[in-house]
Short mmCIF file of the C-alpha atoms (twelve columns), coordinates in Angstrom:
data_MODEL
# 
_entry.id   MODEL 
# 
loop_
_atom_site.group_PDB 
_atom_site.id 
_atom_site.type_symbol 
_atom_site.label_atom_id 
_atom_site.label_alt_id 
_atom_site.label_comp_id 
_atom_site.label_asym_id 
_atom_site.label_seq_id 
_atom_site.Cartn_x 
_atom_site.Cartn_y 
_atom_site.Cartn_z 
_atom_site.pdbx_PDB_model_num 
ATOM 1   C CA . UNK A 1   0.000   0.000   0.000  1 
ATOM 2   C CA . UNK A 2   1.281   3.439   -0.918 1 
ATOM 3   C CA . UNK A 3   -0.099  6.612   0.646  1 
ATOM 4   C CA . UNK A 4   -0.557  8.270   -2.735 1 
ATOM 5   C CA . UNK A 5   -2.661  5.368   -4.043 1 
ATOM 6   C CA . UNK A 6   -4.367  3.628   -1.115 1 
ATOM 7   C CA . UNK A 7   -6.938  6.104   0.132  1 
ATOM 8   C CA . UNK A 8   -9.256  5.421   3.061  1 
ATOM 9   C CA . UNK A 9   -12.208 7.416   4.394  1 
ATOM 10  C CA . UNK A 10  -12.646 7.113   8.145  1 
ATOM 11  C CA . UNK A 11  -16.209 7.268   9.418  1 
ATOM 12  C CA . UNK A 12  -16.788 9.333   12.570 1 
ATOM 13  C CA . UNK A 13  -17.499 6.256   14.711 1 
ATOM 14  C CA . UNK A 14  -13.908 4.977   14.383 1 
ATOM 15  C CA . UNK A 15  -12.441 8.384   15.215 1 
ATOM 16  C CA . UNK A 16  -14.345 8.872   18.479 1 
ATOM 17  C CA . UNK A 17  -12.587 6.262   20.694 1 
ATOM 18  C CA . UNK A 18  -9.152  7.800   21.432 1 
ATOM 19  C CA . UNK A 19  -7.206  4.536   21.255 1 
ATOM 20  C CA . UNK A 20  -8.745  3.476   17.942 1 
ATOM 21  C CA . UNK A 21  -8.215  6.971   16.526 1 
ATOM 22  C CA . UNK A 22  -4.601  7.017   17.721 1 
ATOM 23  C CA . UNK A 23  -3.860  3.685   16.052 1 
ATOM 24  C CA . UNK A 24  -5.519  4.627   12.775 1 
ATOM 25  C CA . UNK A 25  -3.824  8.011   12.617 1 
ATOM 26  C CA . UNK A 26  -0.460  6.563   13.676 1 
ATOM 27  C CA . UNK A 27  -0.678  4.296   10.627 1 
ATOM 28  C CA . UNK A 28  -1.583  7.265   8.439  1 
ATOM 29  C CA . UNK A 29  1.378   9.242   9.829  1 
ATOM 30  C CA . UNK A 30  3.598   6.271   8.953  1 
ATOM 31  C CA . UNK A 31  2.328   6.557   5.335  1 
ATOM 32  C CA . UNK A 32  0.662   3.143   5.408  1 
ATOM 33  C CA . UNK A 33  -2.432  4.718   3.850  1 
ATOM 34  C CA . UNK A 34  -3.871  8.109   2.989  1 
ATOM 35  C CA . UNK A 35  -6.551  9.181   5.475  1 
ATOM 36  C CA . UNK A 36  -9.496  11.268  4.238  1 
ATOM 37  C CA . UNK A 37  -12.593 12.768  5.875  1 
ATOM 38  C CA . UNK A 38  -15.141 15.506  5.254  1 
ATOM 39  C CA . UNK A 39  -16.243 18.433  7.405  1 
ATOM 40  C CA . UNK A 40  -19.477 16.570  8.133  1 
ATOM 41  C CA . UNK A 41  -17.561 13.494  9.310  1 
ATOM 42  C CA . UNK A 42  -15.522 15.741  11.607 1 
ATOM 43  C CA . UNK A 43  -18.703 17.437  12.871 1 
ATOM 44  C CA . UNK A 44  -20.075 13.995  13.757 1 
ATOM 45  C CA . UNK A 45  -16.741 13.136  15.386 1 
ATOM 46  C CA . UNK A 46  -16.963 16.213  17.628 1 
ATOM 47  C CA . UNK A 47  -20.514 15.380  18.738 1 
ATOM 48  C CA . UNK A 48  -19.616 11.735  19.371 1 
ATOM 49  C CA . UNK A 49  -16.429 12.675  21.223 1 
ATOM 50  C CA . UNK A 50  -18.373 14.957  23.569 1 
ATOM 51  C CA . UNK A 51  -21.113 12.353  24.069 1 
ATOM 52  C CA . UNK A 52  -18.979 9.230   24.497 1 
ATOM 53  C CA . UNK A 53  -15.571 10.369  25.735 1 
ATOM 54  C CA . UNK A 54  -15.906 13.748  27.438 1 
ATOM 55  C CA . UNK A 55  -19.311 13.356  29.088 1 
ATOM 56  C CA . UNK A 56  -17.948 12.899  32.626 1 
ATOM 57  C CA . UNK A 57  -15.352 15.641  32.393 1 
ATOM 58  C CA . UNK A 58  -15.657 19.156  33.674 1 
ATOM 59  C CA . UNK A 59  -15.004 22.324  31.741 1 
ATOM 60  C CA . UNK A 60  -15.832 23.406  28.225 1 
ATOM 61  C CA . UNK A 61  -16.570 20.160  26.386 1 
ATOM 62  C CA . UNK A 62  -17.110 21.952  23.083 1 
ATOM 63  C CA . UNK A 63  -13.641 23.471  23.305 1 
ATOM 64  C CA . UNK A 64  -12.075 20.109  24.216 1 
ATOM 65  C CA . UNK A 65  -13.743 18.395  21.251 1 
ATOM 66  C CA . UNK A 66  -12.697 21.253  18.988 1 
ATOM 67  C CA . UNK A 67  -9.077  20.912  20.132 1 
ATOM 68  C CA . UNK A 68  -9.128  17.209  19.230 1 
ATOM 69  C CA . UNK A 69  -10.536 18.035  15.793 1 
ATOM 70  C CA . UNK A 70  -8.044  20.873  15.270 1 
ATOM 71  C CA . UNK A 71  -5.149  18.537  16.085 1 
ATOM 72  C CA . UNK A 72  -6.349  16.109  13.416 1 
ATOM 73  C CA . UNK A 73  -6.809  18.845  10.833 1 
ATOM 74  C CA . UNK A 74  -3.372  20.342  11.516 1 
ATOM 75  C CA . UNK A 75  -1.649  16.956  11.321 1 
ATOM 76  C CA . UNK A 76  -3.502  15.921  8.129  1 
ATOM 77  C CA . UNK A 77  -4.309  19.127  6.215  1 
ATOM 78  C CA . UNK A 78  -4.662  17.169  2.971  1 
ATOM 79  C CA . UNK A 79  -7.321  14.856  4.445  1 
ATOM 80  C CA . UNK A 80  -10.307 17.165  3.930  1 
ATOM 81  C CA . UNK A 81  -12.691 16.157  1.130  1 
ATOM 82  C CA . UNK A 82  -14.813 18.902  -0.403 1 
ATOM 83  C CA . UNK A 83  -17.189 19.159  -3.352 1 
ATOM 84  C CA . UNK A 84  -18.778 15.727  -2.968 1 
ATOM 85  C CA . UNK A 85  -22.249 16.750  -1.808 1 
ATOM 86  C CA . UNK A 86  -23.800 16.556  -5.297 1 
ATOM 87  C CA . UNK A 87  -23.173 12.785  -5.297 1 
ATOM 88  C CA . UNK A 88  -25.408 12.117  -2.276 1 
ATOM 89  C CA . UNK A 89  -28.737 12.272  -4.119 1 
ATOM 90  C CA . UNK A 90  -27.879 9.250   -6.297 1 
ATOM 91  C CA . UNK A 91  -27.019 7.001   -3.350 1 
ATOM 92  C CA . UNK A 92  -30.442 5.479   -2.676 1 
ATOM 93  C CA . UNK A 93  -29.467 1.938   -1.650 1 
ATOM 94  C CA . UNK A 94  -28.227 2.718   1.851  1 
ATOM 95  C CA . UNK A 95  -30.363 1.796   4.879  1 
ATOM 96  C CA . UNK A 96  -29.672 5.141   6.576  1 
ATOM 97  C CA . UNK A 97  -29.829 8.230   4.342  1 
ATOM 98  C CA . UNK A 98  -27.622 10.004  6.899  1 
ATOM 99  C CA . UNK A 99  -24.711 7.822   5.748  1 
ATOM 100 C CA . UNK A 100 -24.875 8.959   2.134  1 
ATOM 101 C CA . UNK A 101 -22.391 11.732  2.819  1 
ATOM 102 C CA . UNK A 102 -19.709 9.215   3.863  1 
ATOM 103 C CA . UNK A 103 -20.081 7.219   0.647  1 
ATOM 104 C CA . UNK A 104 -20.250 10.396  -1.455 1 
ATOM 105 C CA . UNK A 105 -17.008 11.593  0.148  1 
ATOM 106 C CA . UNK A 106 -15.357 8.233   -0.534 1 
ATOM 107 C CA . UNK A 107 -16.459 8.257   -4.182 1 
ATOM 108 C CA . UNK A 108 -15.252 11.825  -4.705 1 
ATOM 109 C CA . UNK A 109 -11.872 11.052  -3.111 1 
ATOM 110 C CA . UNK A 110 -11.396 7.811   -5.051 1 
ATOM 111 C CA . UNK A 111 -11.138 5.913   -1.766 1 
ATOM 112 C CA . UNK A 112 -10.515 2.180   -1.840 1 
ATOM 113 C CA . UNK A 113 -12.085 1.649   1.597  1 
ATOM 114 C CA . UNK A 114 -14.365 3.128   4.210  1 
ATOM 115 C CA . UNK A 115 -13.403 2.288   7.771  1 
ATOM 116 C CA . UNK A 116 -16.498 2.096   9.975  1 
ATOM 117 C CA . UNK A 117 -17.821 -0.036  12.783 1 
ATOM 118 C CA . UNK A 118 -21.374 0.328   11.446 1 
ATOM 119 C CA . UNK A 119 -21.118 -2.292  8.696  1 
ATOM 120 C CA . UNK A 120 -24.888 -2.790  8.482  1 
ATOM 121 C CA . UNK A 121 -25.244 0.806   7.255  1 
ATOM 122 C CA . UNK A 122 -23.065 0.046   4.217  1 
ATOM 123 C CA . UNK A 123 -24.521 -3.119  2.593  1 
ATOM 124 C CA . UNK A 124 -22.109 -5.323  0.650  1 
ATOM 125 C CA . UNK A 125 -24.223 -5.343  -2.509 1 
ATOM 126 C CA . UNK A 126 -24.351 -1.564  -2.754 1 
ATOM 127 C CA . UNK A 127 -20.711 -1.055  -1.852 1 
ATOM 128 C CA . UNK A 128 -19.491 -3.728  -4.292 1 
ATOM 129 C CA . UNK A 129 -21.277 -1.926  -7.125 1 
ATOM 130 C CA . UNK A 130 -19.488 1.270   -6.099 1 
ATOM 131 C CA . UNK A 131 -16.170 -0.629  -5.823 1 
ATOM 132 C CA . UNK A 132 -15.548 0.513   -2.262 1 
ATOM 133 C CA . UNK A 133 -14.525 -1.997  0.391  1 
ATOM 134 C CA . UNK A 134 -15.959 -1.467  3.880  1 
ATOM 135 C CA . UNK A 135 -13.965 -2.668  6.885  1 
ATOM 136 C CA . UNK A 136 -14.139 -2.352  10.636 1 
ATOM 137 C CA . UNK A 137 -11.298 -0.552  12.382 1 
ATOM 138 C CA . UNK A 138 -10.161 -3.872  13.878 1 
ATOM 139 C CA . UNK A 139 -10.117 -5.584  10.464 1 
ATOM 140 C CA . UNK A 140 -8.225  -2.695  8.886  1 
ATOM 141 C CA . UNK A 141 -5.595  -2.400  11.628 1 
ATOM 142 C CA . UNK A 142 -5.101  -6.180  11.893 1 
ATOM 143 C CA . UNK A 143 -4.828  -6.542  8.109  1 
ATOM 144 C CA . UNK A 144 -2.224  -3.775  7.971  1 
ATOM 145 C CA . UNK A 145 -0.216  -5.427  10.749 1 
ATOM 146 C CA . UNK A 146 -0.403  -8.740  8.917  1 
ATOM 147 C CA . UNK A 147 0.743   -7.532  5.487  1 
ATOM 148 C CA . UNK A 148 4.377   -8.602  5.050  1 
ATOM 149 C CA . UNK A 149 5.400   -5.398  3.256  1 
ATOM 150 C CA . UNK A 150 3.799   -3.167  5.921  1 
ATOM 151 C CA . UNK A 151 4.281   -5.174  9.094  1 
ATOM 152 C CA . UNK A 152 7.532   -3.643  10.344 1 
ATOM 153 C CA . UNK A 153 6.346   -0.089  9.610  1 
ATOM 154 C CA . UNK A 154 3.016   -0.779  11.333 1 
ATOM 155 C CA . UNK A 155 4.716   -2.285  14.389 1 
ATOM 156 C CA . UNK A 156 7.021   0.743   14.598 1 
ATOM 157 C CA . UNK A 157 3.962   3.006   14.461 1 
ATOM 158 C CA . UNK A 158 2.335   1.070   17.325 1 
ATOM 159 C CA . UNK A 159 5.568   1.352   19.312 1 
ATOM 160 C CA . UNK A 160 5.774   5.134   18.769 1 
ATOM 161 C CA . UNK A 161 2.142   5.481   19.791 1 
ATOM 162 C CA . UNK A 162 2.634   3.378   22.946 1 
ATOM 163 C CA . UNK A 163 5.743   5.302   23.978 1 
ATOM 164 C CA . UNK A 164 3.901   8.577   23.375 1 
ATOM 165 C CA . UNK A 165 1.155   7.714   25.868 1 
ATOM 166 C CA . UNK A 166 1.797   9.743   29.019 1 
ATOM 167 C CA . UNK A 167 -1.497  9.979   30.882 1 
ATOM 168 C CA . UNK A 168 -1.265  7.191   31.714 1 
ATOM 169 C CA . UNK A 169 1.770   5.377   30.390 1 
ATOM 170 C CA . UNK A 170 0.808   1.820   29.473 1 
ATOM 171 C CA . UNK A 171 2.728   -1.435  29.464 1 
ATOM 172 C CA . UNK A 172 2.352   -3.809  26.545 1 
ATOM 173 C CA . UNK A 173 -0.187  -5.891  28.450 1 
ATOM 174 C CA . UNK A 174 -2.186  -2.868  29.632 1 
ATOM 175 C CA . UNK A 175 -2.386  -1.585  26.071 1 
ATOM 176 C CA . UNK A 176 -3.530  -4.974  24.772 1 
ATOM 177 C CA . UNK A 177 -6.281  -5.059  27.394 1 
ATOM 178 C CA . UNK A 178 -7.433  -1.591  26.334 1 
ATOM 179 C CA . UNK A 179 -7.435  -2.666  22.706 1 
ATOM 180 C CA . UNK A 180 -9.698  -5.598  23.503 1 
ATOM 181 C CA . UNK A 181 -12.036 -3.310  25.469 1 
ATOM 182 C CA . UNK A 182 -12.196 -1.032  22.423 1 
ATOM 183 C CA . UNK A 183 -13.258 -3.816  20.068 1 
ATOM 184 C CA . UNK A 184 -9.780  -4.466  18.657 1 
ATOM 185 C CA . UNK A 185 -9.616  -8.184  19.454 1 
ATOM 186 C CA . UNK A 186 -7.867  -9.270  16.237 1 
ATOM 187 C CA . UNK A 187 -5.365  -6.445  16.580 1 
ATOM 188 C CA . UNK A 188 -4.609  -7.339  20.191 1 
ATOM 189 C CA . UNK A 189 -4.159  -11.008 19.303 1 
ATOM 190 C CA . UNK A 190 -1.681  -10.195 16.539 1 
ATOM 191 C CA . UNK A 191 0.278   -7.786  18.725 1 
ATOM 192 C CA . UNK A 192 0.343   -10.200 21.673 1 
ATOM 193 C CA . UNK A 193 2.524   -12.543 19.639 1 
ATOM 194 C CA . UNK A 194 4.955   -9.788  18.649 1 
ATOM 195 C CA . UNK A 195 5.449   -7.811  21.856 1 
ATOM 196 C CA . UNK A 196 9.217   -7.724  21.491 1 
ATOM 197 C CA . UNK A 197 8.786   -5.724  18.262 1 
ATOM 198 C CA . UNK A 198 6.680   -2.877  19.611 1 
# 
């Protein structure tokens, strides 16, 4: 996979959990794929981040969610997809019309995959016709770790991410437990057998 060719649209639901987001974006920073999103996806991320992650915190939750979004936009300025809205009207085969914007963004960007944990909202039949693969975050991360040509780069990215965690710092085992709690069972299983490498 080359960053200039393998383009992936991340749905908001895989960006909300901090650990999942950190892993996905660590792989993008390592040039294992090209991450793309739209303003609407980032709007949904902010709402989900406030609802699911920040809800028990004190202070200005809107500002905290905006800081998380700003950090993503600064790190990946080329990720923003614009001008895709006209494609939404033709996407009638999706169970939830509110997901049309994700598919429209992926089509406009020429994305090979959409990473989402809401697979039922992107039926195989419809997505095959559009030639866009839909994967869960766990499938995508585990597949990237398992590709021979990307494995060492992916493991290095996981290592950098783990060493960058400060509040709290996590051991290998603690991080694997958190991965499992975040629905990354395949990823945790693969990494458990390669702990000396990350």
